[in-house]
N, C-alpha and C positions, 0 to 999 in steps of 0.2 A: 800589544808587546810593549818593550818600554827601551830606552837608549840606556846602557849599563857601561861601566868603568872597569877599567883592566882587571882590577881586583877579583871581581866577579868571575873572571876567565879562569880562574887559579885550581878551581873545585870539581869540576865536572867529573872527574873520574872516582873522586872518591866518596866510599861506599856508604858515607851518611847523608848521599844526595842532597849536597849542598849546589853552590848554583856553578854554570858552566865556566869553562877555564882550556885552554890549550891541553890539558890532562888527555881531554877527549882525544884529540886528534894525534895523540903519539908523544906531544912534547911534554915537559917541563918549565917551560918559560913561563914570563909573564907578558907574551908578545901580545900584542892588541891591535887590530887592522883597523888604520882608520876607515870610515864609512861605513862600518859594518854594525849600524846601530837602527833602531827602530825602522825608519823608512825606507835606509838603503838595502836593507835584508830581504825586503817586499819585494826588491825590483828585478824582475829576472835578466841575469846577465848569461842566460844560455843562447843567445843572437838566432842562428837561424835553428837551432836545437842539433839533435845526434840521430845516429841511427843503431844509439846501443840501448835503450829503453828508459835512459835519463832523463829528457829533456823534460820531460812531463811530471817529474816528481819533484817532491820536496822533501825537508828534514826539519822537523820542529821538537824542540826539548820544552817541556810541559812541567816543570818543576814544580810550579806554584800550586799547580793541580793536586800535586801527589802531597805538596806540605799540605795543603787542605783537608786532603782525604787522611792524613796524620793526625793532623789537629784535631780533627771528629773522631781519632779512634783514645784520643788523649782517657777519657774517661776507663777506658778498657787496660790494665795491665800489662805491659808487654810481656809477649812470653815467646822464647826461640824454641829452635827442636831441641839444643843443646841443653835446654833445663829440664827434659823430661827422659824419664828412662827409654830408650830406642829399641824395642826388639824385634829383629826382621825374621820372618820364617819363612819355610816354602815359597820362597824368591820372592815373597812379595812385604812390602812395607804401608802400613796404616796407620796415618796420623787424621784422620777426618775429624770434624765436629770439635777439635781442641782447642780453640780460642787464639791458637798460633799467631802472631804476628811479624814472625821471622823464621826462615827456613836455616840462619846459622847457627851451626852444632851439628848439622846433620851428619858432614862427615861423609868419606868414600864407604859406601858400603856393596862391597863385592858378592854378587850371587842373586842380588836382589833384580829381577826384571821388571819388577811391577810396583809402584810409589802412589800411595794415594793419600791426599792433604785437602781432599773437597770441606767446603762449608767450614774454612777458616777466616782470619783477617791479615792475610798476605797481601801487602801492595806492591810487592815486586818478587821477584824468582832469587834475591841474592841469597848466598848460601847452599845454593845448588851447587855440590862439584860436581865435577864429569862424573859418572857412575859407569865404571864399566862394564856391567853387562845390564845397564837398564834399556829397558826398550818401550814401556807405556808409561805415563806422567799425567794422573789425573788432579786438576790442581784447579776443577769448577768451582763457582760460587764463590771466589774471593774478590779482593778488590785490589787485584793484577790492572796497572796502568801502562805498561811497556813489557817489552822482553828484557830490562835490566837483569844481570843476573843469572840469565841463560845462558847454556855452555854448550859449545859445541866441540865437536872431537868424540862424542861418545858412540853408542847403537841406538839413539831412541829413533822407535819409528813412528810413534803415533803420540800424541799431545792432545789434552783435553783443558780447553780454557773457556767452555762459554759459560757465561754467566758474568766473568770478567769485564770491566771496561775496555782492556784492549782488544776485545774479541767483536768489539761493536766498528775499530777503526779501519778504514776504507783498505787500507794492504795488510790487513791482518795476517791473513794465510799467507801472505809473500813474506811478510814479517817474521812469520813463525820458520820458515824453512833457512831463513836467511840466520835465524837465531838458534835454530839445534843444530843446521847441517843439511845436506841432500840427500841422506839416508832416511829423510825425513816421508812418510809415506801416508798417514795417515791423521787429518786435524777435524777435531769434534765428530770422531767416525766416518768424515767424507777422505775420500782418495786424495791425496794431491795429483792435481790432474798435469798432462804434457805441457799446455799453454802457460801453467803457474810455474814448473820448472823451469821452461824457456824464460820466463819474464826474471826468473832469480837470476840463471847464467847471463842474462844481459845486461846485467849492474854491475857495477864497478869491484874490482876481486877483494875488497875487504867491506863491503859494504855490510857485512854481517857484526863487523867490531863494530859500526855506530851504532845497530839498532840494539844490540848486546849491553851497549853503554847508557842505553835509555831514551837514545832518538826514536822519533817515529814518522816513518816514510807516510806520505798524502800526495795529493795531487792540488792540492790548495791551501793557501795561508790557513794558519790556525789563530784565531782571535785573540785566545787565550795563552797562548806560548810565551815562554820567556825567551825563546831564539826560535827566528825561524828562515832559514836559508834552501835557495835552489843547491844542487847538489854540485854545480861547478862551484858556488860559493862557498859551501862545505867544504870542498876539496882542495880549493885554494887557501881556505883558513888552515886546514892541516897541513899544506904544504910549505905555509908560512910560518906556523907554529914550528914545524918538526925543524924546520931549519936557524930557529933561533937560539 
């Protein structure tokens, strides 16, 4: 991690994945909390902890890793769903192995219950609008590094993301439920357990917003993260940014 300046915190919710800012905490100001640099961000401000499942968890934002992946893809021409003719039939939309780099342009697809986008070059789920009837999302074997762009509020019951970097994250399954909603029942073909649902329920009310903005839950600091915060630090920063 590195010490950053206030201007870097103006872009976190920007769709082009620029550096983090109070936008990620629901603010559009230029607030910079003194002491939230590289060293202080690693200090645990949690005191004696809490009983709601937050004490051992952290949030990290790993934009530099994503940018590294995108640079590696530069030889491949960008290809969005919106550049392709999209035909959905029999409740299924299939976009496998097309070299897709973005889901932008997918739009809403009423009546589609299954979407297949395996074996592409996706680095996030940005562009995935809420699909009113979608139940199964297959996005295996891409380059997805977080749940940035995922949408809650739909009917998704099953997601498949194995073969993506995000699937190797320690809190992968918890983040999947946070990202898509508590109606999610299966992750990579394995049922969501009661203990996993209880862990999700123990987190702060809008934890899903952070995960869908690209923050990654973990229980240890990430050495290559742009920003690494305890949950208390994240919530404090968000509160201060919202008040600015």
